[in-house]
C-alpha positions in Angstrom: 10.1 -12.1 12.3 6.3 -13.1 13.1 7.1 -17.0 12.8 10.1 -16.6 15.0 7.7 -14.9 18.2 4.8 -17.5 17.5 7.3 -20.3 17.7 8.9 -18.9 20.8 5.7 -18.5 22.7 4.0 -22.0 22.1 5.5 -24.9 24.4 6.3 -27.9 22.9 3.8 -30.7 23.0 2.9 -34.0 21.5 0.1 -33.4 18.8 -3.1 -35.4 19.5 -4.0 -38.3 16.6 -7.9 -38.5 15.7 -8.1 -41.9 14.4 -11.5 -40.7 12.8 -10.0 -38.4 10.7 -6.9 -40.2 10.1 -4.3 -37.1 10.9 -3.0 -35.5 13.2 -4.4 -32.5 15.1 -1.9 -30.0 13.8 -2.0 -30.9 10.1 -5.7 -31.2 10.5 -6.0 -27.9 11.9 -3.8 -26.0 8.9 -6.0 -28.0 6.1 -9.3 -27.1 7.9 -7.6 -23.2 7.9 -7.0 -23.8 4.0 -10.3 -24.9 3.0 -12.0 -22.1 5.2 -9.6 -19.8 3.7 -10.5 -21.1 0.1 -13.8 -21.4 0.4 -14.7 -17.5 2.0 -12.6 -16.3 -1.4 -15.4 -18.6 -3.4 -18.1 -17.0 -1.9 -16.8 -13.9 -2.7 -16.5 -14.5 -6.7 -19.8 -13.7 -8.4 -20.0 -17.2 -9.6 -19.5 -18.4 -6.1 -22.5 -21.2 -6.7 -20.3 -22.5 -9.5 -17.5 -22.6 -8.2 -18.2 -24.0 -5.1 -20.3 -27.0 -7.2 -17.0 -27.6 -8.8 -15.3 -28.1 -5.6 -17.6 -30.4 -4.6 -17.5 -32.5 -7.5 -13.9 -32.6 -7.4 -14.2 -34.0 -3.4 -16.6 -36.5 -4.8 -14.1 -37.7 -7.3 -11.3 -37.5 -4.4 -13.6 -39.8 -2.1 -13.8 -42.3 -4.6 -10.5 -42.6 -5.9 -9.4 -43.1 -2.0 -12.4 -45.8 -1.8 -10.7 -47.2 -4.9 -7.3 -47.1 -3.7 -7.5 -47.6 -0.3 -3.5 -47.7 0.2 -3.7 -43.8 0.0 -3.1 -42.3 3.6 -6.3 -40.5 3.5 -9.8 -41.1 4.7 -13.0 -39.6 4.2 -13.4 -38.2 7.5 -10.7 -35.9 6.7 -12.4 -34.9 3.3 -15.5 -34.9 4.3 -14.7 -32.5 6.9 -12.9 -30.3 4.6 -15.4 -29.9 1.9 -18.4 -29.3 4.8 -15.9 -26.4 6.3 -15.2 -24.8 2.3 -19.2 -24.9 1.4 -19.9 -23.3 4.8 -17.3 -20.5 4.5 -18.4 -20.0 1.3 -21.8 -19.9 2.0 -21.1 -17.2 4.9 -18.7 -15.0 2.5 -21.7 -15.2 0.0 -24.1 -14.3 2.5 -22.3 -11.4 3.5 -21.7 -10.0 0.1 -25.6 -10.6 -0.3 -25.9 -8.0 2.9 -23.6 -5.5 1.9 -25.8 -5.0 -1.5 -29.0 -5.6 -0.4 -29.7 -3.2 2.3 -31.3 1.1 2.4 -27.8 2.1 1.6 -27.4 0.1 -1.4 -30.3 1.2 -2.8 -29.8 4.5 -2.4 -26.5 3.9 -4.2 -28.0 2.3 -6.8 -30.6 5.0 -7.1 -27.8 7.6 -6.8 -30.0 9.7 -4.4 -29.4 12.2 -1.8 -30.2 12.2 1.9 -29.4 12.8 5.5 -27.6 9.9 7.2 -26.0 9.1 10.1 -22.8 7.0 10.5 -20.0 6.3 12.4 -16.3 6.7 11.3 -14.2 3.2 11.4 -11.4 4.5 9.7 -9.1 7.5 9.9 -9.6 10.3 7.3 -7.4 9.5 4.1 -6.2 12.2 1.8 -7.4 11.5 -1.9 -4.2 12.7 -3.4 -4.8 12.2 -7.2 -8.1 14.5 -6.5 -9.9 13.2 -9.4 -12.9 12.2 -7.2 -16.8 13.9 -7.8 -15.9 16.8 -5.4 -14.7 20.3 -6.8 -10.8 20.3 -6.7 -10.6 23.2 -5.6 -10.0 21.8 -1.7 -8.5 18.1 -0.7 -10.7 15.3 -0.6 -10.6 12.9 1.9 -11.6 9.2 1.6 -12.9 7.4 5.2 -14.7 4.1 6.2 -17.9 4.4 8.0 -20.6 2.1 9.5 -24.1 3.8 8.5 -26.4 4.0 11.0 -29.5 5.5 10.4 -30.5 7.0 6.5 -33.5 9.3 5.9 -35.5 7.8 3.2 -39.3 8.1 2.6 -39.9 11.0 5.2 -38.4 8.9 8.3 -35.5 7.5 9.8 -34.5 4.0 8.7 -31.6 1.9 11.1 -29.2 -0.1 9.4 -25.8 -1.3 10.0 -24.3 -1.0 6.6 -20.7 -1.0 5.6 -19.8 2.3 3.4 -17.1 4.7 2.3 -17.6 8.6 2.6 -15.7 11.1 0.5 -15.8 14.8 1.8 -13.4 17.7 1.9 -13.5 20.6 4.6 -13.5 19.8 7.9 -13.6 15.7 7.1 -9.8 15.7 7.9 -9.6 16.6 11.6 -12.4 13.8 12.5 -11.2 10.3 14.3 -12.6 6.6 14.2 -15.5 6.6 15.9 -16.9 9.7 16.1 -20.7 9.6 15.0 -21.6 12.4 12.5 -24.5 13.5 10.3 -24.2 15.0 6.7 -26.7 15.3 3.8 -25.2 12.5 1.7 -24.9 12.2 -2.6 -25.1 8.0 -3.0 -23.3 6.3 -5.7 -23.2 2.7 -6.4 -19.9 0.9 -5.2 -17.5 -0.2 -7.2 -16.3 -3.0 -4.7 -18.4 -5.7 -3.0 -17.5 -5.4 0.4 -19.0 -2.1 1.0 -22.7 -0.9 0.3 -22.1 2.2 -1.5 -19.9 5.3 -1.5 -21.4 8.6 -0.3 -19.7 12.2 -1.5 -20.3 15.1 1.3 -20.0 18.6 0.2 -20.6 20.2 3.6 -18.7 20.3 6.6 -19.6 17.6 9.2 -22.3 17.9 11.9 -20.6 16.3 14.8 -23.2 14.1 16.9 -21.1 12.4 19.2 -17.5 12.0 20.4 -15.3 9.2 19.7 -14.3 6.9 22.6 -11.7 7.9 25.1 -9.4 5.3 23.8 -9.3 6.4 20.1 -8.9 9.9 21.9 -6.2 8.6 23.5 -4.7 7.0 20.3 -4.7 9.9 17.9 -2.7 11.9 20.2 -0.1 9.1 20.8 -0.1 9.0 17.2 0.7 12.9 16.8 3.4 12.7 19.3 4.7 10.4 17.1 5.2 12.5 14.1 6.4 15.4 16.2 9.0 13.1 17.7 10.5 11.7 14.5 9.8 14.6 12.3 12.4 16.0 9.9 13.2 17.4 6.3 14.9 14.8 4.8 14.5 11.9 2.8 13.0 9.8 5.7 10.7 12.2 7.1 7.5 10.3 7.8 8.7 7.0 7.3 8.7 6.3 11.0 5.2 6.9 11.9 4.5 4.9 8.6 6.2 2.0 9.7 5.2 2.2 13.7 1.2 3.1 13.4 0.6 2.9 10.0 0.7 7.0 9.3 1.4 7.6 6.0 0.1 11.2 5.2 4.1 12.8 5.6 5.4 10.0 3.4 6.6 11.6 -0.1 5.2 10.1 -3.1 8.1 9.7 -5.0 9.7 7.7 -2.0 6.5 5.4 -1.9 7.2 5.2 -5.7 10.5 4.0 -5.0 9.7 1.8 -2.0 7.8 0.0 -4.7 10.3 -0.3 -7.2 12.5 -1.9 -4.7 10.4 -4.4 -3.1 10.4 -2.5 0.2 6.3 -1.3 -0.3 5.5 -3.1 3.2 7.6 -1.1 4.9 6.2 1.9 4.3 3.5 0.8 6.5 2.5 -1.1 9.7 2.8 -4.7 8.9 2.7 -8.0 11.1 6.3 -8.1 11.6 5.8 -4.4 13.4 3.4 -6.4 16.1 5.9 -9.2 16.9 8.9 -6.7 17.5 6.9 -4.5 19.9 5.2 -7.6 21.3 8.9 -9.4 21.7 10.1 -6.2 23.1 7.8 -5.7 25.9 7.6 -9.1 26.7 11.6 -9.4 27.4 11.2 -6.2 28.9 8.5 -7.5 31.5 10.5 -10.6 31.9 13.4 -8.5 32.9 11.6 -6.3 35.0 10.3 -10.0 37.1 7.2 -10.5 35.8 6.5 -13.8 35.1 3.1 -16.4 34.6 0.1 -15.0 33.9 0.9 -11.9 34.2 3.7 -12.2 31.5 0.4 -12.9 29.7 -1.5 -10.3 30.6 1.3 -7.8 29.5 1.4 -9.7 25.9 -2.3 -9.1 25.6 -2.5 -5.4 26.7 0.3 -4.6 24.3 -1.5 -6.5 21.5 -4.8 -4.6 22.3 -2.7 -1.4 22.6 -1.0 -1.9 19.4 -3.6 -2.8 17.0 -5.7 0.5 18.4 -2.4 2.6 17.7 -2.1 1.4 14.6 -6.1 0.6 13.1 -6.9 -2.7 12.5 -5.3 -3.4 9.2 -5.8 -7.1 8.2 -1.8 -8.1 8.7 -2.0 -6.3 12.1 -4.7 -8.2 12.6 -3.3 -11.3 11.5 -0.2 -11.1 13.8 -2.5 -10.2 16.5 -4.5 -13.1 16.5 -1.3 -15.3 16.0 0.7 -13.4 18.7 -2.8 -14.0 21.1 -3.3 -17.8 20.1 0.3 -17.9 21.0 0.6 -16.4 24.1 -2.5 -18.5 25.1 -1.0 -21.8 24.0 2.2 -20.8 26.3 -0.4 -20.5 29.0 -2.5 -23.3 28.9 0.3 -25.8 26.4 -1.2 -27.0 23.2 -0.1 -25.8 19.8 3.3 -27.1 18.9 4.3 -25.4 15.8 4.2 -21.5 14.3 2.6 -22.7 11.0 0.0 -24.2 13.5 -0.7 -21.2 14.7 -0.7 -19.2 11.5 -3.4 -21.4 10.5 -5.6 -21.2 14.0 -5.3 -17.1 13.1 -6.3 -17.2 9.6 -9.0 -19.6 10.8 -10.1 -17.3 13.4 -10.3 -14.1 11.0 -12.1 -15.8 8.2 -14.5 -16.8 10.8 -15.3 -13.2 12.3 -15.0 -11.6 8.5 -15.2 -14.0 5.8 -14.5 -11.2 3.2 -11.3 -11.0 4.5 -10.2 -14.1 2.6 -9.8 -11.5 -0.7 -8.1 -8.7 1.1 -5.0 -8.4 -0.5 -3.4 -7.1 2.7 -4.3 -10.1 4.3 -3.4 -12.5 1.5 -0.4 -10.8 1.2 0.8 -11.4 5.1 -0.5 -14.7 5.3 1.4 -16.0 2.2 4.4 -13.9 3.7 4.4 -15.6 7.0 4.2 -19.0 5.7 6.8 -18.0 3.6 9.2 -17.2 6.7 7.5 -20.2 8.5 8.1 -23.1 5.6 10.6 -21.9 2.9 12.9 -19.6 4.9 14.5 -22.0 7.2 14.8 -24.3 4.2 17.1 -21.5 2.5 18.9 -21.2 5.9 19.9 -24.2 6.4 21.3 -24.7 3.2 23.2 -21.3 3.2 24.5 -22.6 6.1 26.7 -24.9 4.7 28.5 -22.5 2.8 28.6 -19.1 4.9 28.0 -18.1 8.7 24.8 -18.8 10.4 24.1 -15.0 10.7 24.9 -14.7 7.1 22.5 -17.4 5.9 19.6 -16.1 8.2 19.8 -12.6 7.0 19.6 -14.0 3.2 17.4 -16.8 4.1 14.8 -15.0 5.7 14.5 -12.5 2.7 14.5 -15.1 0.0 12.0 -17.1 1.4 9.8 -14.7 2.2 9.9 -12.7 -1.2 10.0 -15.8 -3.1 6.7 -16.8 -1.9 5.4 -13.2 -2.7 6.9 -12.7 -6.0 4.2 -14.6 -8.1 1.1 -12.8 -6.6 3.0 -9.5 -6.9 3.7 -10.3 -10.5 0.6 -11.0 -11.2 -1.0 -8.0 -9.6 1.7 -5.4 -10.9 2.7 -7.1 -14.0 6.9 -6.5 -13.4 9.3 -8.4 -11.0 11.9 -7.3 -8.8 15.1 -8.3 -8.7 16.5 -6.2 -6.6 14.3 -6.7 -3.9 15.9 -9.6 -1.8 19.3 -7.4 -2.1 17.0 -4.0 -0.6 15.5 -6.4 1.9 18.7 -7.7 3.2 20.2 -4.1 3.7 16.7 -2.3 5.0 15.6 -5.2 7.6 18.0 -4.6 10.0 17.0 -1.2 10.9 13.3 -2.2 11.1 13.3 -3.6 14.4 15.1 -0.5 16.5 13.1 1.9 14.5 10.2 0.0 15.1 11.2 -0.3 19.1 12.3 3.3 19.0 9.6 4.5 17.7 7.1 2.8 20.3 8.9 3.9 22.6 9.0 7.8 21.7 5.5 7.3 21.4 4.8 6.5 24.6 7.1 8.9 26.1 5.7 11.8 24.3 2.9 12.4 26.8 5.3 12.4 29.5 8.0 14.7 28.2 8.5 16.1 24.5 12.0 16.5 25.6 12.5 13.2 26.1 10.9 11.7 23.1 13.2 13.5 20.9 16.1 11.9 21.3 14.2 8.7 20.7 12.4 10.1 17.8 15.8 11.3 16.4 17.1 8.1 17.0 14.2 6.1 15.2 13.8 8.6 12.3 18.0 7.7 12.0 16.9 4.5 10.8 13.8 5.4 8.6 16.8 7.5 7.2 18.7 4.4 6.2 15.6 2.5 5.0 14.5 5.5 2.7 18.2 5.6 1.4 18.6 1.9 0.5 14.9 2.2 -1.2 15.9 5.2 -3.2 19.5 3.7 -4.1 17.9 -0.1 -5.3 15.4 1.8 -7.2 18.0 3.3 -9.4 19.7 0.1 -9.8 19.5 -1.2 -13.2 17.1 -3.9 -13.9 15.4 -2.9 -10.5 12.1 -3.8 -12.6 11.8 -5.7 -15.4 8.4 -6.2 -17.2 6.4 -9.5 -16.5 3.0 -10.8 -17.9 0.0 -10.0 -15.4 -2.5 -11.8 -14.5 -3.1 -15.4 -13.8 -0.9 -16.2 -16.7 2.0 -14.2 -15.1 1.5 -15.5 -11.2 1.6 -19.2 -12.7 5.0 -18.8 -15.3 6.7 -17.3 -12.6 5.4 -19.9 -10.0 6.9 -22.8 -12.6 10.0 -20.8 -12.8 10.5 -20.6 -8.7 9.3 -24.6 -8.6 12.1 -25.5 -10.9 14.4 -23.3 -9.2 13.7 -24.8 -6.0 13.8 -28.4 -7.1 17.2 -27.7 -8.8 18.5 -26.5 -5.2 16.9 -29.8 -3.4 18.6 -32.0 -5.8 22.0 -30.1 -5.7 24.7 -32.2 -4.4 25.9 -31.6 -0.8 29.5 -31.5 -2.0 28.7 -28.4 -4.1 26.6 -26.9 -1.4 29.4 -26.7 0.6 31.7 -25.2 -2.1 29.1 -22.3 -2.5 26.6 -23.9 -4.8 23.8 -22.1 -3.4 25.2 -19.0 -3.8 26.1 -20.1 -7.6 22.5 -21.0 -8.0 20.9 -18.0 -6.7 23.2 -16.0 -8.8 22.5 -18.2 -12.2 18.8 -18.1 -11.6 18.4 -14.8 -11.0 20.5 -14.6 -14.7 18.4 -16.7 -16.1 15.2 -14.9 -15.0 16.2 -11.7 -16.1 17.4 -12.9 -19.5 14.0 -15.2 -19.7 12.1 -11.6 -19.0 14.2 -9.5 -21.5 14.7 -12.3 -24.3 11.9 -14.8 -23.8 9.0 -12.3 -23.6 9.5 -9.8 -26.9 5.8 -8.6 -26.6 6.8 -6.7 -23.4 10.2 -5.4 -24.1 9.9 -1.4 -25.7 12.8 -1.8 -28.1 10.5 -1.3 -31.2 8.1 1.5 -29.4 7.8 4.2 -30.4 8.9 3.4 -33.7 12.0 5.1 -35.5 11.3 8.6 -36.8 8.7 9.5 -34.1 7.7 12.6 -33.2 4.6 13.0 -31.1 3.2 10.5 -28.4 0.4 10.8 -26.6 0.9 8.6 -23.6 -2.5 6.4 -22.8 -2.8 7.7 -19.0 -6.5 7.4 -18.5 -8.4 10.0 -18.2 -6.3 12.9 -18.9 -3.3 14.4 -20.9 0.5 13.4 -21.3 2.2 14.0 -24.4 5.7 13.9 -25.8 7.6 15.4 -28.6 10.6 13.6 -29.6 13.8 16.1 -28.9 16.9 13.2 -30.0 19.1 10.7 -28.2 17.2 10.2 -25.4 16.0 13.9 -24.7 12.1 14.8 -24.9 9.7 17.8 -24.3 7.1 16.7 -22.2 3.2 18.4 -22.1 1.3 17.6 -19.2 1.8 14.5 -17.1 -1.4 13.0 -16.8 -3.3 12.0 -13.5 -1.4 8.6 -13.0 2.6 8.7 -11.5 3.0 5.1 -12.8 1.6 5.6 -16.4 3.9 9.0 -17.6 6.8 7.1 -16.2 6.4 3.5 -18.0 5.6 5.7 -21.3 8.7 7.5 -20.8 10.8 4.7 -20.1 9.5 3.0 -23.1 10.6 6.2 -25.0 14.2 5.9 -23.7 13.4 9.3 -22.1 16.2 10.0 -19.8 16.2 13.7 -20.1 13.7 16.2 -20.0 14.4 19.5 -21.7 11.4 21.0 -20.5 7.9 20.5 -19.1 5.0 22.4 -19.8 2.0 22.4 -17.4 -1.0 23.8 -19.3 -3.0 23.7 -16.1 -3.1 23.0 -12.5 -6.2 20.1 -12.8 -5.2 16.6 -11.5 -5.4 15.3 -14.8 -2.8 17.2 -16.1 -0.3 17.4 -13.1 -0.9 14.6 -11.1 1.4 12.1 -12.3 4.5 14.9 -12.5 6.5 12.5 -9.9 6.4 9.8 -12.3 7.3 12.0 -14.9 10.6 13.6 -13.3 11.4 10.2 -11.8 14.9 9.5 -12.6 15.3 11.4 -14.6 17.0 15.0 -15.5 14.6 18.2 -15.8 16.1 21.3 -17.3 12.6 23.8 -17.1 8.9 23.4 -15.8 6.7 26.2 -17.9 3.1 26.7 -16.0 0.0 28.6 -16.4 -0.3 32.2 -15.1 -3.7 31.2 -13.1 -2.8 29.3 -10.3 -6.5 27.1 -9.7 -7.3 25.0 -8.4 -4.6 26.5 -5.5 -3.9 23.7 -3.6 -3.0 21.8 -7.0 -0.6 24.4 -7.9 0.8 24.8 -4.9 1.8 21.4 -4.5 3.6 21.6 -8.5 5.4 24.2 -7.1 6.8 21.8 -4.0 7.6 19.6 -6.7 9.6 21.3 -8.7 11.3 23.3 -6.2 12.6 19.7 -4.5 13.7 19.4 -8.3 16.2 22.9 -8.0 14.3 23.7 -11.3 12.9 27.1 -11.7 8.8 27.4 -12.2 8.3 29.6 -14.8 4.9 31.3 -15.9 4.3 31.4 -19.4 3.4 34.8 -21.3 1.2 35.3 -24.2 3.1 35.6 -27.3 6.1 34.7 -25.8 8.7 32.6 -28.3 11.2 29.8 -27.7 13.6 27.0 -29.4 13.8 24.1 -27.3 16.2 21.5 -29.0 14.6 21.1 -32.4 11.7 22.3 -31.4 10.3 25.7 -31.6 7.3 27.0 -29.6 5.1 30.2 -29.8 2.7 30.8 -26.9 -0.9 31.3 -28.1 -2.7 31.5 -24.7 -3.9 31.9 -22.4 -5.2 35.3 -23.6 -5.4 37.5 -20.3 -5.2 37.3 -16.7 -7.3 35.2 -14.4 -10.1 37.7 -14.1 -10.3 38.2 -17.8 -10.5 34.8 -18.2 -13.1 34.3 -15.2 -15.5 36.5 -17.1 -15.6 33.7 -20.3 -18.2 31.0 -19.9 -16.7 27.7 -18.7 -14.3 26.7 -16.4 -11.6 28.9 -15.6 -8.5 26.4 -15.2 -9.6 25.0 -18.6 -9.6 28.3 -20.3 -6.8 29.5 -18.5 -4.6 26.6 -20.2 -1.4 26.9 -22.2 -1.7 26.6 -26.0 1.4 25.9 -27.8 2.1 26.1 -31.6 5.0 23.3 -31.9 7.0 23.4 -34.6 10.0 20.8 -36.2 11.4 20.1 -39.5 8.1 21.9 -41.0 5.5 19.5 -39.1 3.4 21.9 -37.1 1.7 20.5 -33.9 -1.2 22.6 -31.8 -1.1 21.9 -28.3 -4.5 22.9 -27.1 -4.6 22.1 -23.1 -8.7 22.0 -21.9 -9.6 25.4 -23.3 -13.3 25.3 -23.9 -15.1 27.0 -26.6 -15.0 31.0 -25.0 -10.9 30.2 -24.9 -11.0 28.7 -28.5 -12.8 31.4 -30.4 -9.9 34.2 -28.4 -7.1 32.0 -30.0 -9.2 32.2 -33.5 -9.4 35.8 -33.6 -5.8 36.5 -32.1 -3.9 33.6 -34.2 -6.2 33.0 -36.9 -3.2 33.1 -39.5 -1.0 30.7 -37.8 -3.5 28.2 -36.4 -4.6 27.3 -39.9 -4.3 24.2 -41.6 -2.1 22.7 -38.7 -0.3 19.3 -39.6 -1.4 17.8 -35.9 -3.8 18.8 -33.2 -4.0 17.6 -29.8 -7.9 18.3 -29.3 -8.7 20.0 -26.4 -10.6 19.0 -23.5 -10.4 15.3 -24.3 -12.9 15.6 -27.1 -15.4 17.4 -25.1 -18.6 18.7 -27.0 -17.2 22.4 -25.9 -15.6 22.9 -28.9 -15.8 25.8 -31.4 -16.8 24.8 -34.8 -15.3 27.9 -36.5 -11.7 27.3 -34.3 -11.9 23.3 -35.6 -12.6 24.2 -39.1 -9.8 27.0 -39.5 -6.9 24.3 -37.7 -8.3 21.9 -40.2 -5.9 18.9 -39.0 -4.4 15.9 -40.8 -4.5 14.1 -37.4 -6.4 14.8 -34.8 -5.1 13.0 -31.1 -7.9 12.8 -28.3 -6.5 11.9 -25.0 -9.3 9.9 -23.3 -9.9 7.3 -20.7 -12.2 4.8 -21.8 -15.5 4.2 -20.2 -15.0 7.9 -18.5 -18.3 9.5 -16.9 -18.1 12.6 -18.7 -18.8 10.6 -22.0 -15.6 12.1 -23.9 -14.8 11.9 -26.7 -18.1 14.0 -27.3 -19.8 12.1 -30.7 -20.5 15.6 -32.5 -16.4 16.5 -31.8 -15.7 13.4 -33.7 -18.3 14.0 -36.6 -16.6 17.8 -37.2 -13.0 16.2 -37.2 -14.4 13.7 -39.8 -15.9 16.0 -41.7 -12.4 17.5 -41.7 -10.8 15.0 -43.0 -8.7 14.3 -40.2 -7.4 10.8 -39.2 -8.2 10.5 -35.7 -6.3 8.8 -32.9 -8.2 8.0 -29.2 -6.2 6.6 -26.4 -9.1 4.8 -24.9 -9.7 2.7 -27.7 -6.4 2.5 -29.4 -3.8 3.0 -26.4 -0.7 5.0 -26.8 -0.7 6.8 -30.1 2.4 8.2 -32.0 3.1 10.3 -34.9 6.2 9.5 -37.3 7.6 11.2 -40.0 8.7 9.2 -43.1 9.2 9.8 -46.9 5.9 9.5 -47.5 4.5 12.3 -45.0 3.0 11.4 -41.0 1.6 8.4 -40.1 -0.7 7.6 -37.4 0.6 4.6 -34.9 -1.3 3.2 -32.0 0.1 0.2 -29.2 -2.9 -1.1 -27.0 -2.0 -0.8 -23.6 -4.2 -3.0 -21.8 
């Protein structure tokens, strides 16, 4: 789409030949853009100097080879220029990073100081859905990019212009970009090098200055689009995400399905949306009689307005710059090919911000556009020999973009998505009408909400189709397949795809006309699936968990997620952890498709935020929760998820008993209501955790949630006989120091399981807790060191087995 737009805007003119460089200008521009991009990316690496030195050595070797074998169609001028460009951009990005890490804000972050600061918002506040930030979990947190203007340090205000990230809660969600704010900020070091520090603010913001008028108008228009396209079905919120990048109303389960089906790029505004809107506005202007320079002005205004309204995301910036260059080329003449326009856009953006070179959104956008320009036309031409042109275009465009993106996505996510081409072919036809209708609804809403309503309704129907395709494709067999991640996975998939491409290139034309490409594509997909399932046995989950497993503690990071084997693909889940993908992976590996019951011991994010992953594509029989609904916003979120499952949320009661499958359960806690628990020392939600005694064929398991020492003492006092000499203990609160010694001595477990995140900032598990368990003679399993933990019942007794998950 983007490439077609750019190619249509530029005029056909002969490229200039530069004798000194020995290359045409269009090819030189592509080479320079690649060198600039590579140099900026190398400058971001920690070993930038070493990387650039290696490249320079390679350039010198290449130069020597050119001199020695002069028959090569290269010369010193070209190579020298590319080497200089690479070094300049490496230096530029390294300098930018150095500036980010050596300024007053970065110093405050390294020292973890708390100061007053004045900053200007550079992005919209985005809700932190996992709730695992440093702020208390009693209220939602919001994350926003800012430019720090001043900090109060050592008794005086110091001016700066440093990029930072601010996390705030109440009151911050209403701010819009461009607002000037003062706040007392607790600074922490940044984990990424593109910002100087991360600031945490507990108080509401003190607004010093209003945002610019154009930002206020943009927010008004965005809200109007949300109102015009609102619905209560699967597609609710997808059109605002597609048109202006507002993902606040997109359900998390739909986001997961779009990832699994290869449609994640439709869950946000992208360069294709810029191209669609620009193309529509230019056609509309031409229909109204606009020509020449005025047409260029319409295009420029459309691009500027779209970037402001949808926010300057990397993919939007890339498409916007391509559009501007294409418009200027159409006005003045010069650039000939879409690939040249793309190269010029990359060069301009890397000059403006070298750090974009390693931005994932920018990389995916540029690579996808290059695939549309270079690869897709070839596929269209080959497929057209065996099918109608419209079908060849529909398939070829999707195949080209997805093939070039697949190695990058596989390297990042550790999976491939065989259904992505099919899903994109089905969903893409709905994207242009959804974008255009949504944009028209956005423009119409300020004039008349009644006028915007039918436009929004029509756009919503298109969004509903996209959402349905995503959900359907994500449920297909082999929708996602495991693949090695990192550079190994990326390189392996590139080799597979290159082999596939060479096979197609060498395919006889006679076979092509008889449907060869279709058979080749189908055969390649089958071979790829077989290679994944058979060629990488270490990635398969057929041997994990092992036969006879009773209990699995999933490695979900800093949180809890436990699965009990209920037989024949069924399980019982105790807590869902903080990460939906990790609990989903764990349950899938265990072959769990039927969840007999879910117990959520309490409502902290590290125990419930993975709930959508746990229930994804699975039948759920019942959900049991703690009687203390704190934090309230987390409890309300759980209630909303459970209501969508058409399952009743049941509150457990002390001393209640139940049999689920082959497991029997006795509720040992919490003892008392919220008011009683609030009188105990410690954190109320932790002490309000459900405590379960589970039994299966003589094996007893004690599940303790996050109860701290006061609650442990109460359980010991009320149920001392029941908890004596337990077979398996899920150690409370990730093994924190808040353990009651008498409680642990009474439990006296044979196996102690600790679910804890590696390198967590809480110091879990505490050395004294480990010491007490060792003294009790327990065999200890830790997810931070050993990965997934499984207890297996054998003829010789219980065994603890582990599987690394790194």
